[in-house]
DSSP file (Angstrom, degrees, kcal/mol; ACC not computed):
  #  RESIDUE AA STRUCTURE BP1 BP2  ACC     N-H-->O    O-->H-N    N-H-->O    O-->H-N    TCO  KAPPA ALPHA  PHI   PSI    X-CA   Y-CA   Z-CA
    1    1 A X              0   0    0      0, 0.0     2,-0.0     0, 0.0     0, 0.0   0.000 360.0 360.0 360.0 134.4  115.6  -48.1  -17.9
    2    2 A X     >  -     0   0    0      1,-0.1     4,-2.5     4,-0.0     5,-0.2  -0.224 360.0 -99.9 -79.2 174.9  115.8  -49.8  -21.4
    3    3 A X  H  > S+     0   0    0      1,-0.2     4,-2.6     2,-0.2     5,-0.2   0.869 119.4  50.5 -64.2 -39.4  113.1  -49.5  -24.0
    4    4 A X  H  > S+     0   0    0      2,-0.2     4,-2.1     1,-0.2    -1,-0.2   0.944 115.0  42.1 -66.8 -47.1  111.5  -52.9  -23.3
    5    5 A X  H  > S+     0   0    0      1,-0.2     4,-1.6     2,-0.2    -2,-0.2   0.882 115.5  51.3 -66.6 -37.3  111.2  -52.3  -19.6
    6    6 A X  H  X S+     0   0    0     -4,-2.5     4,-1.2     1,-0.2    -2,-0.2   0.914 112.2  44.5 -67.4 -42.6  110.0  -48.7  -20.1
    7    7 A X  H  X S+     0   0    0     -4,-2.6     4,-1.0     1,-0.2    -1,-0.2   0.850 113.5  51.5 -71.8 -32.0  107.3  -49.7  -22.5
    8    8 A X  H  < S+     0   0    0     -4,-2.1    -1,-0.2    -5,-0.2    -2,-0.2   0.784 103.9  59.0 -72.9 -26.3  106.2  -52.6  -20.3
    9    9 A X  H  < S+     0   0    0     -4,-1.6    -1,-0.2     1,-0.2    -2,-0.2   0.883 114.8  32.7 -71.3 -37.7  106.0  -50.4  -17.2
   10   10 A X  H  < S-     0   0    0     -4,-1.2    -1,-0.2     1,-0.2    -2,-0.2   0.563 110.8-123.7 -95.8  -9.1  103.4  -48.0  -18.7
   11   11 A X     <  -     0   0    0     -4,-1.0     2,-0.4    -5,-0.1    -1,-0.2  -0.167  45.6 -44.0  88.8 171.2  101.6  -50.5  -20.9
   12   12 A X     >  -     0   0    0      1,-0.2     4,-1.4    -4,-0.1     3,-0.1  -0.635  45.2-149.7 -79.0 126.2  100.9  -50.5  -24.6
   13   13 A X  H  > S+     0   0    0     -2,-0.4     4,-1.3     1,-0.2    -1,-0.2   0.883  97.5  53.4 -65.2 -38.7   99.8  -47.1  -25.7
   14   14 A X  H  > S+     0   0    0      1,-0.2     4,-1.1     2,-0.2    -1,-0.2   0.841 106.1  53.8 -67.0 -31.4   97.6  -48.5  -28.6
   15   15 A X  H  4 S+     0   0    0      1,-0.2    -1,-0.2     2,-0.2    -2,-0.2   0.838 105.9  53.3 -70.4 -31.4   95.9  -50.7  -26.0
   16   16 A X  H  < S+     0   0    0     -4,-1.4    -1,-0.2     1,-0.2    -2,-0.2   0.818 106.9  51.9 -72.0 -29.1   95.0  -47.7  -24.0
   17   17 A X  H  < S+     0   0    0     -4,-1.3    -1,-0.2     2,-0.0    -2,-0.2   0.739  93.9  89.8 -78.8 -23.1   93.5  -46.0  -27.0
   18   18 A X  S  < S-     0   0    0     -4,-1.1     2,-0.0    -5,-0.1    -3,-0.0  -0.382  83.1-111.4 -73.0 153.2   91.2  -48.9  -27.8
   19   19 A X     >  -     0   0    0      1,-0.1     4,-1.9    -2,-0.1     5,-0.2  -0.218  31.3 -99.3 -76.0 172.8   87.8  -49.2  -26.2
   20   20 A X  H  > S+     0   0    0      1,-0.2     4,-1.6     2,-0.2     5,-0.1   0.931 122.4  43.1 -60.2 -49.8   86.8  -51.7  -23.7
   21   21 A X  H  > S+     0   0    0      1,-0.2     4,-2.4     2,-0.2    -1,-0.2   0.817 110.0  57.4 -70.8 -30.2   85.0  -54.1  -26.1
   22   22 A X  H  > S+     0   0    0      2,-0.2     4,-2.4     1,-0.2    -1,-0.2   0.881 106.8  49.4 -66.1 -37.4   87.8  -53.7  -28.7
   23   23 A X  H  X S+     0   0    0     -4,-1.9     4,-2.2     2,-0.2    -2,-0.2   0.874 109.9  51.1 -68.9 -36.0   90.3  -54.9  -26.0
   24   24 A X  H  X S+     0   0    0     -4,-1.6     4,-2.2     2,-0.2    -2,-0.2   0.927 111.6  47.0 -65.4 -44.1   88.0  -57.9  -25.2
   25   25 A X  H  X S+     0   0    0     -4,-2.4     4,-2.2     1,-0.2    -2,-0.2   0.916 112.0  50.6 -63.0 -43.1   87.8  -58.8  -28.9
   26   26 A X  H  X S+     0   0    0     -4,-2.4     4,-2.1     1,-0.2    -1,-0.2   0.886 108.2  53.8 -62.0 -38.8   91.6  -58.5  -29.3
   27   27 A X  H  X S+     0   0    0     -4,-2.2     4,-2.2     1,-0.2    -2,-0.2   0.947 110.1  45.2 -60.7 -49.1   92.1  -60.7  -26.2
   28   28 A X  H  X S+     0   0    0     -4,-2.2     4,-2.3     1,-0.2    -1,-0.2   0.839 110.5  54.5 -67.6 -31.7   89.9  -63.5  -27.7
   29   29 A X  H  X S+     0   0    0     -4,-2.2     4,-2.1     2,-0.2    -1,-0.2   0.900 110.0  47.3 -64.5 -39.7   91.6  -63.2  -31.1
   30   30 A X  H  X S+     0   0    0     -4,-2.1     4,-2.2     2,-0.2    -2,-0.2   0.874 110.2  52.5 -68.7 -37.1   95.0  -63.6  -29.3
   31   31 A X  H  X S+     0   0    0     -4,-2.2     4,-2.3     2,-0.2    -2,-0.2   0.932 110.6  47.2 -63.1 -45.5   93.6  -66.6  -27.4
   32   32 A X  H  X S+     0   0    0     -4,-2.3     4,-1.8     1,-0.2    -2,-0.2   0.896 110.5  52.7 -63.2 -40.4   92.4  -68.3  -30.6
   33   33 A X  H  X S+     0   0    0     -4,-2.1     4,-0.7     1,-0.2    -1,-0.2   0.892 110.2  48.1 -62.5 -39.3   95.8  -67.6  -32.3
   34   34 A X  H >X S+     0   0    0     -4,-2.2     3,-0.8     1,-0.2     4,-0.6   0.891 108.5  53.9 -69.2 -38.6   97.6  -69.2  -29.4
   35   35 A X  H >< S+     0   0    0     -4,-2.3     3,-0.8     1,-0.2    -1,-0.2   0.845 104.1  56.3 -63.2 -32.7   95.3  -72.3  -29.5
   36   36 A X  H 3< S+     0   0    0     -4,-1.8    -1,-0.2     1,-0.2    -2,-0.2   0.735 102.1  56.9 -71.8 -21.0   96.1  -72.7  -33.2
   37   37 A X  H << S+     0   0    0     -3,-0.8    -1,-0.2    -4,-0.7    -2,-0.2   0.634  81.9 110.0 -81.3 -14.8   99.8  -72.9  -32.3
   38   38 A X    <<  -     0   0    0     -3,-0.8     2,-0.6    -4,-0.6    -3,-0.0  -0.411  59.1-150.4 -68.1 131.9   99.3  -75.8  -29.9
   39   39 A X        -     0   0    0     -2,-0.2     2,-0.2     0, 0.0    -1,-0.1  -0.916  11.8-146.6-105.0 116.1  100.7  -79.1  -31.2
   40   40 A X        -     0   0    0     -2,-0.6     2,-0.0     1,-0.1     0, 0.0  -0.546  22.1-107.6 -83.1 146.0   98.8  -82.1  -30.0
   41   41 A X        -     0   0    0     -2,-0.2    -1,-0.1     1,-0.1     2,-0.0  -0.330  31.6-113.6 -71.4 153.3  100.6  -85.3  -29.3
   42   42 A X     >  -     0   0    0      1,-0.1     4,-2.6    -2,-0.0     5,-0.2  -0.269  34.7 -99.3 -74.8 171.2  100.2  -88.3  -31.5
   43   43 A X  H  > S+     0   0    0      1,-0.2     4,-2.3     2,-0.2     5,-0.2   0.902 124.6  48.0 -61.4 -41.4   98.5  -91.5  -30.3
   44   44 A X  H  > S+     0   0    0      2,-0.2     4,-2.2     1,-0.2    -1,-0.2   0.889 112.3  48.8 -69.3 -38.1  101.8  -93.2  -29.6
   45   45 A X  H  > S+     0   0    0      2,-0.2     4,-2.5     1,-0.2    -2,-0.2   0.907 111.9  49.6 -65.1 -40.9  103.2  -90.2  -27.8
   46   46 A X  H  X S+     0   0    0     -4,-2.6     4,-2.4     2,-0.2    -2,-0.2   0.909 111.1  48.8 -64.3 -42.6  100.1  -89.9  -25.7
   47   47 A X  H  X S+     0   0    0     -4,-2.3     4,-2.5     2,-0.2    -1,-0.2   0.903 111.2  50.6 -63.9 -41.7  100.3  -93.6  -24.8
   48   48 A X  H  X S+     0   0    0     -4,-2.2     4,-2.0     2,-0.2    -2,-0.2   0.918 111.9  46.5 -63.4 -43.9  103.9  -93.3  -23.9
   49   49 A X  H  X S+     0   0    0     -4,-2.5     4,-2.3     2,-0.2    -2,-0.2   0.894 111.4  52.8 -65.3 -39.1  103.2  -90.3  -21.6
   50   50 A X  H  X S+     0   0    0     -4,-2.4     4,-2.5     1,-0.2     5,-0.2   0.933 109.9  47.2 -61.1 -47.0  100.3  -92.2  -20.1
   51   51 A X  H  X S+     0   0    0     -4,-2.5     4,-2.4     1,-0.2    -1,-0.2   0.865 110.3  53.6 -64.6 -35.9  102.4  -95.2  -19.2
   52   52 A X  H  X S+     0   0    0     -4,-2.0     4,-2.3     2,-0.2    -1,-0.2   0.927 111.1  45.3 -63.2 -44.9  105.1  -93.0  -17.8
   53   53 A X  H  X S+     0   0    0     -4,-2.3     4,-2.4     2,-0.2    -2,-0.2   0.928 114.2  47.8 -65.8 -45.5  102.7  -91.3  -15.4
   54   54 A X  H  X S+     0   0    0     -4,-2.5     4,-2.2     2,-0.2    -2,-0.2   0.900 112.1  50.4 -64.1 -40.2  101.0  -94.5  -14.4
   55   55 A X  H  X S+     0   0    0     -4,-2.4     4,-2.2    -5,-0.2    -1,-0.2   0.925 110.7  48.8 -62.6 -44.6  104.5  -96.1  -13.7
   56   56 A X  H  X S+     0   0    0     -4,-2.3     4,-2.4     1,-0.2    -2,-0.2   0.910 110.3  51.8 -62.5 -41.7  105.6  -93.1  -11.7
   57   57 A X  H  X S+     0   0    0     -4,-2.4     4,-2.6     1,-0.2    -1,-0.2   0.890 108.6  50.8 -62.9 -39.3  102.3  -93.3   -9.6
   58   58 A X  H  X S+     0   0    0     -4,-2.2     4,-2.4     2,-0.2    -1,-0.2   0.920 110.3  49.5 -64.0 -43.1  102.8  -97.0   -8.9
   59   59 A X  H  X S+     0   0    0     -4,-2.2     4,-2.3     1,-0.2    -2,-0.2   0.921 112.8  46.8 -61.8 -44.0  106.4  -96.4   -7.7
   60   60 A X  H  X S+     0   0    0     -4,-2.4     4,-2.7     2,-0.2     5,-0.2   0.899 110.8  52.7 -66.2 -40.0  105.2  -93.5   -5.4
   61   61 A X  H  X S+     0   0    0     -4,-2.6     4,-2.3     2,-0.2    -2,-0.2   0.912 110.6  47.1 -61.8 -42.6  102.3  -95.7   -4.1
   62   62 A X  H  X S+     0   0    0     -4,-2.4     4,-2.5     2,-0.2    -2,-0.2   0.917 112.6  50.0 -64.6 -43.1  104.7  -98.5   -3.2
   63   63 A X  H  X S+     0   0    0     -4,-2.3     4,-2.3     1,-0.2    -2,-0.2   0.928 112.8  45.3 -61.5 -46.4  107.1  -96.1   -1.6
   64   64 A X  H  X S+     0   0    0     -4,-2.7     4,-2.5     2,-0.2    -1,-0.2   0.877 111.9  52.9 -67.1 -37.3  104.4  -94.5    0.5
   65   65 A X  H  X S+     0   0    0     -4,-2.3     4,-2.5    -5,-0.2    -2,-0.2   0.926 110.1  47.4 -62.7 -44.6  103.0  -97.9    1.5
   66   66 A X  H  X S+     0   0    0     -4,-2.5     4,-2.5     2,-0.2    -2,-0.2   0.904 112.2  49.4 -64.3 -41.1  106.4  -99.0    2.7
   67   67 A X  H  X S+     0   0    0     -4,-2.3     4,-2.9     2,-0.2     5,-0.2   0.912 110.8  50.9 -63.0 -41.4  106.9  -95.8    4.7
   68   68 A X  H  X S+     0   0    0     -4,-2.5     4,-2.5     2,-0.2    -2,-0.2   0.923 111.4  47.1 -62.4 -45.0  103.4  -96.3    6.2
   69   69 A X  H  X S+     0   0    0     -4,-2.5     4,-2.1     2,-0.2    -1,-0.2   0.913 113.4  49.0 -62.4 -42.4  104.2  -99.8    7.2
   70   70 A X  H  X S+     0   0    0     -4,-2.5     4,-2.3     2,-0.2    -2,-0.2   0.947 113.7  44.8 -63.0 -49.1  107.5  -98.8    8.6
   71   71 A X  H  X S+     0   0    0     -4,-2.9     4,-2.8     1,-0.2     5,-0.2   0.878 111.6  52.9 -65.7 -37.2  106.1  -95.9   10.7
   72   72 A X  H  X S+     0   0    0     -4,-2.5     4,-2.4    -5,-0.2    -1,-0.2   0.894 110.6  47.8 -66.0 -37.1  103.2  -98.0   11.9
   73   73 A X  H  X S+     0   0    0     -4,-2.1     4,-2.4     2,-0.2    -2,-0.2   0.899 112.4  48.8 -67.8 -40.1  105.6 -100.7   13.1
   74   74 A X  H  X S+     0   0    0     -4,-2.3     4,-2.4     2,-0.2    -2,-0.2   0.930 113.3  46.7 -64.9 -45.2  107.8  -98.1   14.8
   75   75 A X  H  X S+     0   0    0     -4,-2.8     4,-2.8     1,-0.2     5,-0.4   0.911 113.1  49.4 -63.3 -42.2  104.8  -96.5   16.5
   76   76 A X  H  X S+     0   0    0     -4,-2.4     4,-1.7    -5,-0.2    -1,-0.2   0.897 112.1  48.9 -63.4 -38.8  103.5  -99.9   17.6
   77   77 A X  H  < S+     0   0    0     -4,-2.4    -2,-0.2     2,-0.2    -1,-0.2   0.890 116.0  43.3 -67.4 -39.8  107.0 -100.8   19.0
   78   78 A X  H  < S+     0   0    0     -4,-2.4    -2,-0.2     1,-0.2    -3,-0.2   0.955 128.5  25.5 -71.2 -51.3  107.2  -97.5   20.9
   79   79 A X  H  <        0   0    0     -4,-2.8    -2,-0.2    -5,-0.2    -3,-0.2   0.537 360.0 360.0 -96.9  -7.9  103.7  -97.4   22.3
   80   80 A X     <        0   0    0     -4,-1.7    -4,-0.1    -5,-0.4    -3,-0.1   0.469 360.0 360.0  69.9 360.0  102.9 -101.1   22.3
């Protein structure tokens, strides 16, 4: 087993030595650090993504509507 897998299997030794509340504080510090790394989209990027999602939803709605109409006609034809 290599060093990375071996150390990951037993956990971090320094984390085991820390107390319960120290680990909670460390967790929230890491969460805040990760939130600071997040890059938010610009207004134009957000608008572009919004239009992409709405367009895709419209296409899927039309596809499902057509399938529903087709299946309802087939069922009506079979069972009268």
